[in-house]
PyMOL Python script that loads the backbone (N, CA, C, O; Angstrom):
from pymol import cmd

cmd.read_pdbstr("""\
ATOM      1  N   MET A   1    -107.923 -29.313  47.418  1.00  0.00           N
ATOM      2  CA  MET A   1    -109.095 -30.267  46.544  1.00  0.00           C
ATOM      3  C   MET A   1    -109.674 -31.511  47.041  1.00  0.00           C
ATOM      4  O   MET A   1    -109.094 -32.302  47.785  1.00  0.00           O
ATOM      5  N   GLY A   2    -111.210 -31.664  46.441  1.00  0.00           N
ATOM      6  CA  GLY A   2    -111.849 -32.511  47.035  1.00  0.00           C
ATOM      7  C   GLY A   2    -111.270 -34.017  46.959  1.00  0.00           C
ATOM      8  O   GLY A   2    -110.063 -34.255  46.950  1.00  0.00           O
ATOM      9  N   ALA A   3    -112.264 -34.988  46.905  1.00  0.00           N
ATOM     10  CA  ALA A   3    -112.113 -36.274  46.515  1.00  0.00           C
ATOM     11  C   ALA A   3    -112.621 -36.127  45.082  1.00  0.00           C
ATOM     12  O   ALA A   3    -111.905 -36.631  44.216  1.00  0.00           O
ATOM     13  N   GLY A   4    -113.966 -35.398  44.617  1.00  0.00           N
ATOM     14  CA  GLY A   4    -113.859 -35.443  43.429  1.00  0.00           C
ATOM     15  C   GLY A   4    -112.895 -34.809  42.026  1.00  0.00           C
ATOM     16  O   GLY A   4    -113.172 -34.901  40.830  1.00  0.00           O
ATOM     17  N   GLY A   5    -111.513 -34.056  42.780  1.00  0.00           N
ATOM     18  CA  GLY A   5    -110.533 -33.688  41.963  1.00  0.00           C
ATOM     19  C   GLY A   5    -109.480 -34.267  42.214  1.00  0.00           C
ATOM     20  O   GLY A   5    -108.557 -34.043  41.431  1.00  0.00           O
ATOM     21  N   TRP A   6    -109.236 -35.157  43.308  1.00  0.00           N
ATOM     22  CA  TRP A   6    -108.296 -36.600  43.117  1.00  0.00           C
ATOM     23  C   TRP A   6    -108.632 -37.976  41.745  1.00  0.00           C
ATOM     24  O   TRP A   6    -107.887 -38.432  40.878  1.00  0.00           O
ATOM     25  N   VAL A   7    -109.960 -38.255  42.074  1.00  0.00           N
ATOM     26  CA  VAL A   7    -110.277 -39.127  41.127  1.00  0.00           C
ATOM     27  C   VAL A   7    -110.615 -37.860  39.652  1.00  0.00           C
ATOM     28  O   VAL A   7    -110.029 -38.462  38.752  1.00  0.00           O
ATOM     29  N   LEU A   8    -110.814 -37.408  39.420  1.00  0.00           N
ATOM     30  CA  LEU A   8    -110.440 -37.059  38.379  1.00  0.00           C
ATOM     31  C   LEU A   8    -108.503 -36.964  37.679  1.00  0.00           C
ATOM     32  O   LEU A   8    -107.913 -37.498  36.740  1.00  0.00           O
ATOM     33  N   THR A   9    -108.239 -36.295  38.430  1.00  0.00           N
ATOM     34  CA  THR A   9    -106.366 -36.516  38.485  1.00  0.00           C
ATOM     35  C   THR A   9    -106.386 -37.863  37.864  1.00  0.00           C
ATOM     36  O   THR A   9    -105.884 -38.239  36.805  1.00  0.00           O
ATOM     37  N   VAL A  10    -107.014 -38.449  38.673  1.00  0.00           N
ATOM     38  CA  VAL A  10    -106.255 -40.263  38.634  1.00  0.00           C
ATOM     39  C   VAL A  10    -107.222 -40.923  37.810  1.00  0.00           C
ATOM     40  O   VAL A  10    -107.363 -42.136  37.965  1.00  0.00           O
ATOM     41  N   LEU A  11    -107.981 -40.254  36.870  1.00  0.00           N
ATOM     42  CA  LEU A  11    -108.338 -40.883  35.285  1.00  0.00           C
ATOM     43  C   LEU A  11    -108.491 -39.970  34.608  1.00  0.00           C
ATOM     44  O   LEU A  11    -109.422 -39.972  33.804  1.00  0.00           O
ATOM     45  N   ILE A  12    -107.569 -38.822  34.721  1.00  0.00           N
ATOM     46  CA  ILE A  12    -106.732 -38.452  33.705  1.00  0.00           C
ATOM     47  C   ILE A  12    -105.885 -38.888  33.458  1.00  0.00           C
ATOM     48  O   ILE A  12    -105.535 -38.854  32.278  1.00  0.00           O
ATOM     49  N   TRP A  13    -105.244 -39.410  34.239  1.00  0.00           N
ATOM     50  CA  TRP A  13    -103.480 -40.408  34.416  1.00  0.00           C
ATOM     51  C   TRP A  13    -103.411 -41.098  33.531  1.00  0.00           C
ATOM     52  O   TRP A  13    -102.637 -41.198  32.579  1.00  0.00           O
ATOM     53  N   ALA A  14    -104.488 -41.736  33.941  1.00  0.00           N
ATOM     54  CA  ALA A  14    -105.414 -43.603  33.562  1.00  0.00           C
ATOM     55  C   ALA A  14    -105.163 -43.413  31.698  1.00  0.00           C
ATOM     56  O   ALA A  14    -104.428 -43.930  30.856  1.00  0.00           O
ATOM     57  N   ALA A  15    -106.312 -42.302  31.716  1.00  0.00           N
ATOM     58  CA  ALA A  15    -106.010 -41.835  30.114  1.00  0.00           C
ATOM     59  C   ALA A  15    -104.875 -41.881  29.227  1.00  0.00           C
ATOM     60  O   ALA A  15    -104.660 -42.529  28.202  1.00  0.00           O
ATOM     61  N   VAL A  16    -104.065 -40.859  30.007  1.00  0.00           N
ATOM     62  CA  VAL A  16    -102.496 -40.579  29.514  1.00  0.00           C
ATOM     63  C   VAL A  16    -101.895 -41.938  29.449  1.00  0.00           C
ATOM     64  O   VAL A  16    -101.254 -42.229  28.439  1.00  0.00           O
ATOM     65  N   LEU A  17    -101.934 -42.189  29.728  1.00  0.00           N
ATOM     66  CA  LEU A  17    -100.823 -43.906  30.081  1.00  0.00           C
ATOM     67  C   LEU A  17    -101.567 -44.629  29.729  1.00  0.00           C
ATOM     68  O   LEU A  17    -101.187 -45.800  29.711  1.00  0.00           O
ATOM     69  N   GLY A  18    -102.768 -44.378  29.342  1.00  0.00           N
ATOM     70  CA  GLY A  18    -103.938 -45.756  28.634  1.00  0.00           C
ATOM     71  C   GLY A  18    -103.098 -44.568  26.649  1.00  0.00           C
ATOM     72  O   GLY A  18    -102.638 -44.977  25.583  1.00  0.00           O
ATOM     73  N   LEU A  19    -103.207 -43.966  26.893  1.00  0.00           N
ATOM     74  CA  LEU A  19    -103.209 -42.971  25.229  1.00  0.00           C
ATOM     75  C   LEU A  19    -101.370 -44.078  24.803  1.00  0.00           C
ATOM     76  O   LEU A  19    -101.064 -44.846  23.891  1.00  0.00           O
ATOM     77  N   ALA A  20    -100.473 -43.441  26.289  1.00  0.00           N
ATOM     78  CA  ALA A  20     -99.085 -43.460  25.730  1.00  0.00           C
ATOM     79  C   ALA A  20     -98.973 -45.192  25.347  1.00  0.00           C
ATOM     80  O   ALA A  20     -98.239 -45.497  24.408  1.00  0.00           O
ATOM     81  N   ILE A  21     -99.617 -46.148  25.998  1.00  0.00           N
ATOM     82  CA  ILE A  21     -99.586 -47.199  25.601  1.00  0.00           C
ATOM     83  C   ILE A  21    -100.001 -48.000  24.397  1.00  0.00           C
ATOM     84  O   ILE A  21     -99.436 -48.980  23.910  1.00  0.00           O
ATOM     85  N   TRP A  22    -100.725 -47.598  24.145  1.00  0.00           N
ATOM     86  CA  TRP A  22    -101.622 -47.648  22.979  1.00  0.00           C
ATOM     87  C   TRP A  22    -100.674 -47.167  21.294  1.00  0.00           C
ATOM     88  O   TRP A  22    -100.364 -47.914  20.366  1.00  0.00           O
ATOM     89  N   ALA A  23    -100.451 -45.740  21.443  1.00  0.00           N
ATOM     90  CA  ALA A  23     -99.618 -44.954  20.594  1.00  0.00           C
ATOM     91  C   ALA A  23     -97.883 -45.820  20.445  1.00  0.00           C
ATOM     92  O   ALA A  23     -97.543 -46.212  19.329  1.00  0.00           O
ATOM     93  N   VAL A  24     -97.228 -45.964  21.288  1.00  0.00           N
ATOM     94  CA  VAL A  24     -96.535 -47.688  21.599  1.00  0.00           C
ATOM     95  C   VAL A  24     -96.283 -48.717  21.075  1.00  0.00           C
ATOM     96  O   VAL A  24     -95.288 -49.216  20.548  1.00  0.00           O
ATOM     97  N   CYS A  25     -97.719 -49.127  21.349  1.00  0.00           N
ATOM     98  CA  CYS A  25     -98.308 -50.253  20.447  1.00  0.00           C
ATOM     99  C   CYS A  25     -98.297 -49.793  19.118  1.00  0.00           C
ATOM    100  O   CYS A  25     -97.393 -50.286  18.443  1.00  0.00           O
ATOM    101  N   ARG A  26     -99.047 -48.978  18.530  1.00  0.00           N
ATOM    102  CA  ARG A  26     -99.086 -48.864  17.305  1.00  0.00           C
ATOM    103  C   ARG A  26     -97.737 -48.718  16.414  1.00  0.00           C
ATOM    104  O   ARG A  26     -97.709 -49.239  15.299  1.00  0.00           O
ATOM    105  N   LEU A  27     -96.725 -48.072  16.871  1.00  0.00           N
ATOM    106  CA  LEU A  27     -95.720 -47.702  16.380  1.00  0.00           C
ATOM    107  C   LEU A  27     -94.533 -48.986  16.144  1.00  0.00           C
ATOM    108  O   LEU A  27     -93.659 -49.139  15.291  1.00  0.00           O
ATOM    109  N   PHE A  28     -95.082 -50.034  17.662  1.00  0.00           N
ATOM    110  CA  PHE A  28     -93.857 -50.897  17.325  1.00  0.00           C
ATOM    111  C   PHE A  28     -95.049 -52.332  17.104  1.00  0.00           C
ATOM    112  O   PHE A  28     -95.199 -53.345  17.788  1.00  0.00           O
ATOM    113  N   PRO A  29     -95.652 -51.923  16.021  1.00  0.00           N
ATOM    114  CA  PRO A  29     -96.464 -53.904  16.367  1.00  0.00           C
ATOM    115  C   PRO A  29     -95.513 -55.341  16.073  1.00  0.00           C
ATOM    116  O   PRO A  29     -94.465 -55.482  15.443  1.00  0.00           O
ATOM    117  N   ALA A  30     -96.211 -56.142  16.682  1.00  0.00           N
ATOM    118  CA  ALA A  30     -95.405 -57.469  17.363  1.00  0.00           C
ATOM    119  C   ALA A  30     -94.880 -58.113  16.004  1.00  0.00           C
ATOM    120  O   ALA A  30     -95.529 -58.340  14.984  1.00  0.00           O
ATOM    121  N   GLN A  31     -93.571 -58.340  16.253  1.00  0.00           N
ATOM    122  CA  GLN A  31     -93.246 -59.240  14.934  1.00  0.00           C
ATOM    123  C   GLN A  31     -93.997 -60.965  14.951  1.00  0.00           C
ATOM    124  O   GLN A  31     -93.868 -61.756  15.886  1.00  0.00           O
ATOM    125  N   ARG A  32     -94.488 -61.132  14.136  1.00  0.00           N
ATOM    126  CA  ARG A  32     -95.341 -62.376  13.972  1.00  0.00           C
ATOM    127  C   ARG A  32     -94.153 -63.592  13.077  1.00  0.00           C
ATOM    128  O   ARG A  32     -93.267 -63.357  12.256  1.00  0.00           O
ATOM    129  N   THR A  33     -94.597 -64.797  13.632  1.00  0.00           N
ATOM    130  CA  THR A  33     -93.681 -65.587  13.025  1.00  0.00           C
ATOM    131  C   THR A  33     -94.519 -66.169  11.584  1.00  0.00           C
ATOM    132  O   THR A  33     -95.716 -66.436  11.478  1.00  0.00           O
ATOM    133  N   PRO A  34     -93.474 -66.252  10.583  1.00  0.00           N
ATOM    134  CA  PRO A  34     -94.131 -66.436   8.897  1.00  0.00           C
ATOM    135  C   PRO A  34     -94.930 -67.807   9.486  1.00  0.00           C
ATOM    136  O   PRO A  34     -94.446 -68.531  10.355  1.00  0.00           O
ATOM    137  N   ASP A  35     -95.945 -67.975   8.994  1.00  0.00           N
ATOM    138  CA  ASP A  35     -96.571 -69.334   8.416  1.00  0.00           C
ATOM    139  C   ASP A  35     -95.640 -70.285   7.903  1.00  0.00           C
ATOM    140  O   ASP A  35     -94.800 -69.761   7.171  1.00  0.00           O
ATOM    141  N   PRO A  36     -95.502 -71.730   8.082  1.00  0.00           N
ATOM    142  CA  PRO A  36     -94.658 -72.383   7.333  1.00  0.00           C
ATOM    143  C   PRO A  36     -94.802 -72.499   6.486  1.00  0.00           C
ATOM    144  O   PRO A  36     -94.048 -71.925   5.701  1.00  0.00           O
ATOM    145  N   ARG A  37     -95.712 -73.200   6.061  1.00  0.00           N
ATOM    146  CA  ARG A  37     -96.928 -73.462   5.281  1.00  0.00           C
ATOM    147  C   ARG A  37     -96.748 -72.378   3.904  1.00  0.00           C
ATOM    148  O   ARG A  37     -96.240 -72.579   2.801  1.00  0.00           O
ATOM    149  N   ALA A  38     -97.099 -71.721   4.225  1.00  0.00           N
ATOM    150  CA  ALA A  38     -97.135 -70.453   3.362  1.00  0.00           C
ATOM    151  C   ALA A  38     -95.671 -70.268   2.503  1.00  0.00           C
ATOM    152  O   ALA A  38     -95.518 -70.455   1.296  1.00  0.00           O
ATOM    153  N   THR A  39     -94.708 -69.871   3.435  1.00  0.00           N
ATOM    154  CA  THR A  39     -93.557 -69.967   3.238  1.00  0.00           C
ATOM    155  C   THR A  39     -93.147 -70.916   1.959  1.00  0.00           C
ATOM    156  O   THR A  39     -92.721 -70.528   0.871  1.00  0.00           O
ATOM    157  N   LEU A  40     -93.356 -72.065   2.323  1.00  0.00           N
ATOM    158  CA  LEU A  40     -93.392 -73.658   1.442  1.00  0.00           C
ATOM    159  C   LEU A  40     -94.075 -73.356  -0.022  1.00  0.00           C
ATOM    160  O   LEU A  40     -93.830 -73.645  -1.193  1.00  0.00           O
ATOM    161  N   ASP A  41     -95.209 -72.507   0.801  1.00  0.00           N
ATOM    162  CA  ASP A  41     -96.111 -72.299  -0.962  1.00  0.00           C
ATOM    163  C   ASP A  41     -95.385 -71.184  -1.140  1.00  0.00           C
ATOM    164  O   ASP A  41     -94.285 -71.548  -1.554  1.00  0.00           O
ATOM    165  N   ALA A  42     -95.415 -70.350  -1.071  1.00  0.00           N
ATOM    166  CA  ALA A  42     -94.268 -68.871  -1.784  1.00  0.00           C
ATOM    167  C   ALA A  42     -93.273 -69.504  -2.787  1.00  0.00           C
ATOM    168  O   ALA A  42     -93.289 -69.500  -4.018  1.00  0.00           O
ATOM    169  N   ARG A  43     -92.156 -70.205  -1.658  1.00  0.00           N
ATOM    170  CA  ARG A  43     -90.875 -70.801  -2.365  1.00  0.00           C
ATOM    171  C   ARG A  43     -91.561 -71.874  -4.085  1.00  0.00           C
ATOM    172  O   ARG A  43     -91.187 -71.906  -5.257  1.00  0.00           O
ATOM    173  N   LEU A  44     -92.385 -72.387  -3.499  1.00  0.00           N
ATOM    174  CA  LEU A  44     -92.754 -72.844  -4.908  1.00  0.00           C
ATOM    175  C   LEU A  44     -92.859 -72.449  -6.027  1.00  0.00           C
ATOM    176  O   LEU A  44     -92.289 -72.666  -7.097  1.00  0.00           O
ATOM    177  N   ALA A  45     -94.243 -71.386  -5.418  1.00  0.00           N
ATOM    178  CA  ALA A  45     -94.797 -70.342  -6.388  1.00  0.00           C
ATOM    179  C   ALA A  45     -93.597 -69.412  -6.940  1.00  0.00           C
ATOM    180  O   ALA A  45     -93.882 -68.882  -8.014  1.00  0.00           O
ATOM    181  N   ALA A  46     -92.479 -69.140  -6.499  1.00  0.00           N
ATOM    182  CA  ALA A  46     -91.532 -68.747  -6.841  1.00  0.00           C
ATOM    183  C   ALA A  46     -90.017 -68.899  -7.695  1.00  0.00           C
ATOM    184  O   ALA A  46     -89.043 -68.165  -7.865  1.00  0.00           O
ATOM    185  N   GLY A  47     -90.433 -70.347  -8.140  1.00  0.00           N
ATOM    186  CA  GLY A  47     -89.281 -71.398  -8.707  1.00  0.00           C
ATOM    187  C   GLY A  47     -87.865 -72.028  -7.800  1.00  0.00           C
ATOM    188  O   GLY A  47     -86.789 -72.559  -8.076  1.00  0.00           O
ATOM    189  N   ASP A  48     -88.628 -71.593  -6.549  1.00  0.00           N
ATOM    190  CA  ASP A  48     -86.666 -71.385  -5.267  1.00  0.00           C
ATOM    191  C   ASP A  48     -87.062 -73.121  -5.409  1.00  0.00           C
ATOM    192  O   ASP A  48     -85.986 -73.648  -5.691  1.00  0.00           O
ATOM    193  N   ILE A  49     -87.938 -74.004  -5.347  1.00  0.00           N
ATOM    194  CA  ILE A  49     -88.111 -75.573  -4.635  1.00  0.00           C
ATOM    195  C   ILE A  49     -88.558 -75.983  -6.000  1.00  0.00           C
ATOM    196  O   ILE A  49     -89.023 -75.083  -6.699  1.00  0.00           O
ATOM    197  N   ASP A  50     -88.475 -77.638  -6.688  1.00  0.00           N
ATOM    198  CA  ASP A  50     -88.979 -78.515  -6.969  1.00  0.00           C
ATOM    199  C   ASP A  50     -90.156 -79.118  -6.644  1.00  0.00           C
ATOM    200  O   ASP A  50     -90.497 -79.223  -5.465  1.00  0.00           O
ATOM    201  N   LEU A  51     -90.548 -79.359  -7.177  1.00  0.00           N
ATOM    202  CA  LEU A  51     -92.396 -80.305  -6.612  1.00  0.00           C
ATOM    203  C   LEU A  51     -92.205 -81.341  -5.857  1.00  0.00           C
ATOM    204  O   LEU A  51     -92.958 -81.621  -4.924  1.00  0.00           O
ATOM    205  N   ASP A  52     -90.915 -82.192  -6.261  1.00  0.00           N
ATOM    206  CA  ASP A  52     -90.526 -83.339  -4.761  1.00  0.00           C
ATOM    207  C   ASP A  52     -90.430 -82.452  -4.282  1.00  0.00           C
ATOM    208  O   ASP A  52     -91.449 -81.786  -4.464  1.00  0.00           O
ATOM    209  N   THR A  53     -89.467 -81.779  -3.475  1.00  0.00           N
ATOM    210  CA  THR A  53     -88.509 -81.321  -2.468  1.00  0.00           C
ATOM    211  C   THR A  53     -90.448 -80.591  -1.612  1.00  0.00           C
ATOM    212  O   THR A  53     -90.649 -80.473  -0.404  1.00  0.00           O
ATOM    213  N   TYR A  54     -91.504 -80.253  -2.760  1.00  0.00           N
ATOM    214  CA  TYR A  54     -92.137 -78.936  -1.601  1.00  0.00           C
ATOM    215  C   TYR A  54     -92.956 -80.418  -1.449  1.00  0.00           C
ATOM    216  O   TYR A  54     -93.510 -80.258  -0.361  1.00  0.00           O
ATOM    217  N   ARG A  55     -93.378 -81.886  -1.969  1.00  0.00           N
ATOM    218  CA  ARG A  55     -94.514 -82.409  -1.552  1.00  0.00           C
ATOM    219  C   ARG A  55     -93.440 -82.990  -0.227  1.00  0.00           C
ATOM    220  O   ARG A  55     -94.082 -83.165   0.808  1.00  0.00           O
ATOM    221  N   SER A  56     -91.740 -83.352  -0.084  1.00  0.00           N
ATOM    222  CA  SER A  56     -91.893 -84.007   0.922  1.00  0.00           C
ATOM    223  C   SER A  56     -91.396 -83.443   2.112  1.00  0.00           C
ATOM    224  O   SER A  56     -91.074 -84.073   3.120  1.00  0.00           O
ATOM    225  N   ALA A  57     -91.344 -82.067   1.925  1.00  0.00           N
ATOM    226  CA  ALA A  57     -91.242 -80.723   3.074  1.00  0.00           C
ATOM    227  C   ALA A  57     -92.961 -80.594   3.595  1.00  0.00           C
ATOM    228  O   ALA A  57     -93.183 -80.154   4.723  1.00  0.00           O
ATOM    229  N   ARG A  58     -93.895 -80.928   2.864  1.00  0.00           N
ATOM    230  CA  ARG A  58     -95.536 -80.293   2.668  1.00  0.00           C
ATOM    231  C   ARG A  58     -95.684 -81.928   4.309  1.00  0.00           C
ATOM    232  O   ARG A  58     -96.174 -81.859   5.436  1.00  0.00           O
ATOM    233  N   GLU A  59     -94.968 -83.150   3.542  1.00  0.00           N
ATOM    234  CA  GLU A  59     -95.348 -84.153   4.049  1.00  0.00           C
ATOM    235  C   GLU A  59     -94.950 -84.452   5.294  1.00  0.00           C
ATOM    236  O   GLU A  59     -95.555 -85.182   6.080  1.00  0.00           O
ATOM    237  N   GLN A  60     -93.477 -83.639   5.564  1.00  0.00           N
ATOM    238  CA  GLN A  60     -92.905 -83.441   6.906  1.00  0.00           C
ATOM    239  C   GLN A  60     -93.898 -82.593   7.711  1.00  0.00           C
ATOM    240  O   GLN A  60     -94.494 -83.176   8.617  1.00  0.00           O
ATOM    241  N   LEU A  61     -94.159 -81.273   7.498  1.00  0.00           N
ATOM    242  CA  LEU A  61     -95.408 -79.974   8.321  1.00  0.00           C
ATOM    243  C   LEU A  61     -96.410 -80.660   8.563  1.00  0.00           C
ATOM    244  O   LEU A  61     -97.135 -80.519   9.547  1.00  0.00           O
ATOM    245  N   ASP A  62     -96.536 -81.435   7.718  1.00  0.00           N
ATOM    246  CA  ASP A  62     -98.336 -82.339   7.784  1.00  0.00           C
ATOM    247  C   ASP A  62     -97.682 -82.585   8.798  1.00  0.00           C
ATOM    248  O   ASP A  62     -97.492 -81.769   9.699  1.00  0.00           O
ATOM    249  N   GLY A  63     -96.915 -84.677   8.760  1.00  0.00           N
ATOM    250  CA  GLY A  63     -97.025 -85.089  10.363  1.00  0.00           C
ATOM    251  C   GLY A  63     -97.986 -86.564   9.494  1.00  0.00           C
ATOM    252  O   GLY A  63     -99.130 -86.236   9.182  1.00  0.00           O
ATOM    253  N   PRO A  64     -97.711 -87.610   9.233  1.00  0.00           N
ATOM    254  CA  PRO A  64     -98.565 -88.348   8.502  1.00  0.00           C
ATOM    255  C   PRO A  64     -99.675 -88.670   8.536  1.00  0.00           C
ATOM    256  O   PRO A  64    -100.164 -88.767   9.661  1.00  0.00           O
ATOM    257  N   THR A  65    -100.476 -88.946   7.448  1.00  0.00           N
ATOM    258  CA  THR A  65    -101.728 -89.032   7.327  1.00  0.00           C
ATOM    259  C   THR A  65    -101.930 -90.526   7.562  1.00  0.00           C
ATOM    260  O   THR A  65    -101.333 -91.473   7.051  1.00  0.00           O
ATOM    261  N   PRO A  66    -103.220 -90.500   8.736  1.00  0.00           N
ATOM    262  CA  PRO A  66    -103.816 -91.541   8.766  1.00  0.00           C
ATOM    263  C   PRO A  66    -104.437 -92.936   7.901  1.00  0.00           C
ATOM    264  O   PRO A  66    -105.191 -93.816   8.315  1.00  0.00           O
ATOM    265  N   ALA A  67    -104.161 -92.858   7.308  1.00  0.00           N
ATOM    266  CA  ALA A  67    -103.647 -94.249   5.682  1.00  0.00           C
ATOM    267  C   ALA A  67    -102.326 -94.254   5.685  1.00  0.00           C
ATOM    268  O   ALA A  67    -101.805 -94.805   4.715  1.00  0.00           O
ATOM    269  N   THR A  68    -101.495 -93.714   6.645  1.00  0.00           N
ATOM    270  CA  THR A  68    -100.438 -94.330   6.675  1.00  0.00           C
ATOM    271  C   THR A  68     -99.327 -94.268   7.775  1.00  0.00           C
ATOM    272  O   THR A  68     -98.188 -94.720   7.891  1.00  0.00           O
ATOM    273  N   LYS A  69    -100.259 -93.426   8.604  1.00  0.00           N
ATOM    274  CA  LYS A  69     -99.966 -93.911  10.103  1.00  0.00           C
ATOM    275  C   LYS A  69     -99.620 -95.149  10.876  1.00  0.00           C
ATOM    276  O   LYS A  69     -98.781 -95.051  11.771  1.00  0.00           O
ATOM    277  N   GLY A  70    -100.353 -96.651  10.542  1.00  0.00           N
ATOM    278  CA  GLY A  70     -99.316 -98.067  10.108  1.00  0.00           C
ATOM    279  C   GLY A  70     -98.056 -98.087  10.001  1.00  0.00           C
ATOM    280  O   GLY A  70     -97.156 -98.331  10.805  1.00  0.00           O
ATOM    281  N   LEU A  71     -98.082 -97.715   8.583  1.00  0.00           N
ATOM    282  CA  LEU A  71     -97.151 -98.654   8.307  1.00  0.00           C
ATOM    283  C   LEU A  71     -95.142 -97.705   7.938  1.00  0.00           C
ATOM    284  O   LEU A  71     -94.258 -98.121   7.189  1.00  0.00           O
ATOM    285  N   ARG A  72     -95.139 -96.600   8.714  1.00  0.00           N
ATOM    286  CA  ARG A  72     -93.806 -96.245   8.711  1.00  0.00           C
ATOM    287  C   ARG A  72     -93.550 -96.895  10.647  1.00  0.00           C
ATOM    288  O   ARG A  72     -92.449 -96.803  11.188  1.00  0.00           O
TER     289      ARG A  72
END
""", "prot")
cmd.dss("prot")
cmd.show_as("cartoon", "prot")
cmd.util.cbc("prot")
cmd.orient("prot")
């Protein structure tokens, strides 16, 4: 087998390996952590928490606002 045959063999195996990696990534997608603000919004919409609890938790997530930074 000449040099062209070896190059072709390496390219074919690289393609097979790449296809296998792609297939595994498609079958088992990465788990993403949910956004805390979206979770909080969903809990308010579902009625799991009241508005005061929502506002308190939202303030803790967002941190101090520029107007209240010096007051704390």
